[in-house]
C-alpha positions in Angstrom: -0.4 -10.6 -19.5 3.0 -11.2 -17.9 3.0 -10.1 -13.8 5.9 -7.9 -13.5 7.3 -8.4 -9.8 9.6 -5.6 -7.9 12.2 -8.0 -6.4 13.5 -4.5 -4.3 10.2 -5.0 -2.4 10.8 -7.6 0.8 8.5 -10.0 2.0 6.0 -8.8 4.7 6.4 -9.3 7.9 4.5 -8.5 11.2 6.5 -8.1 14.6 4.3 -7.8 18.1 5.3 -5.3 21.8 4.2 -7.8 24.0 2.2 -6.6 26.8 5.9 -6.9 28.9 7.8 -5.1 26.0 9.6 -2.3 26.3 11.4 -1.7 23.3 12.0 -3.1 19.6 13.3 -2.2 16.5 11.3 -2.9 13.0 13.1 -5.3 11.1 13.7 -3.8 7.3 11.1 -6.3 5.9 8.9 -5.4 8.7 5.5 -3.8 7.0 3.2 -4.0 9.7 3.7 -3.3 14.2 1.3 -4.7 16.7 2.3 -2.7 19.9 0.0 -4.9 23.3 2.2 -2.7 25.9 0.9 -1.9 29.3 3.9 0.5 30.0 5.1 2.7 27.9 6.9 1.0 24.5 9.7 2.0 22.3 9.4 1.3 18.4 12.7 2.1 16.7 12.8 2.0 12.7 15.4 0.4 11.2 18.5 2.5 10.8 18.7 1.5 7.5 15.2 1.7 6.0 14.5 1.3 1.9 12.9 4.0 -0.8 9.3 3.5 -0.2 9.4 0.7 2.9 6.1 1.7 4.7 5.2 0.5 8.0 2.1 0.7 10.1 1.8 0.9 14.0 -1.2 -0.2 15.6 -1.8 0.7 19.3 -3.8 -1.6 20.9 -2.6 -2.0 24.2 -2.8 0.7 27.1 0.8 1.8 27.5 2.1 4.7 25.7 3.9 3.8 21.9 6.4 6.4 21.3 8.1 5.4 17.9 11.5 6.2 17.1 13.4 7.6 14.0 16.3 5.6 14.8 18.6 8.3 13.5 16.5 9.5 11.0 14.2 12.5 10.8 10.5 11.9 10.6 7.9 14.5 9.2 5.2 15.3 11.0 2.2 17.6 11.1 4.3 20.2 8.9 7.5 19.7 11.5 10.7 17.3 11.7 11.1 15.3 15.4 13.1 12.2 15.6 10.2 10.5 17.3 6.5 10.6 16.9 4.1 9.2 20.5 1.1 7.3 19.8 -1.5 8.3 23.2 -4.8 6.6 22.3 -5.6 3.3 22.6 -6.4 2.3 18.8 -4.9 4.2 17.5 -2.4 3.3 13.8 0.3 5.4 12.8 1.5 5.0 9.1 5.0 6.0 8.1 6.6 6.0 4.7 10.5 6.0 3.9 9.7 8.3 0.6 13.4 9.0 -1.2 13.6 13.2 -1.8 11.5 13.7 1.8 12.4 11.8 4.1 10.2 9.5 6.4 7.1 10.7 6.7 4.3 9.8 9.3 0.5 9.8 8.9 -1.9 9.2 11.8 -5.2 7.8 11.8 -7.6 7.4 14.4 -9.4 4.7 14.3 -11.4 4.6 17.4 -9.9 6.9 20.5 -10.6 5.9 24.2 
């Protein structure tokens, strides 16, 4: 069988928020962000996310990570917010841009320390 490839979905990219960094803007091609920051760090979603875009943000460092909507609302825990705070080490946030409902957030707490 022939494989059908959706060319509207870009290649996967990983971005890093390193120990001394305080901010990062996610690229349209990014699917995973690893945050190893020691102080509070801000991760901004792309200002023009495409429909179906999914991003996983993983907090690996000791600093709090705040994921900002960058002009878009984030639907989290049955409410609309402009940002989501990741306060636990080894926390993974999953964000997806749905056509009808906008950016949805799901928290997956792998390990809490």
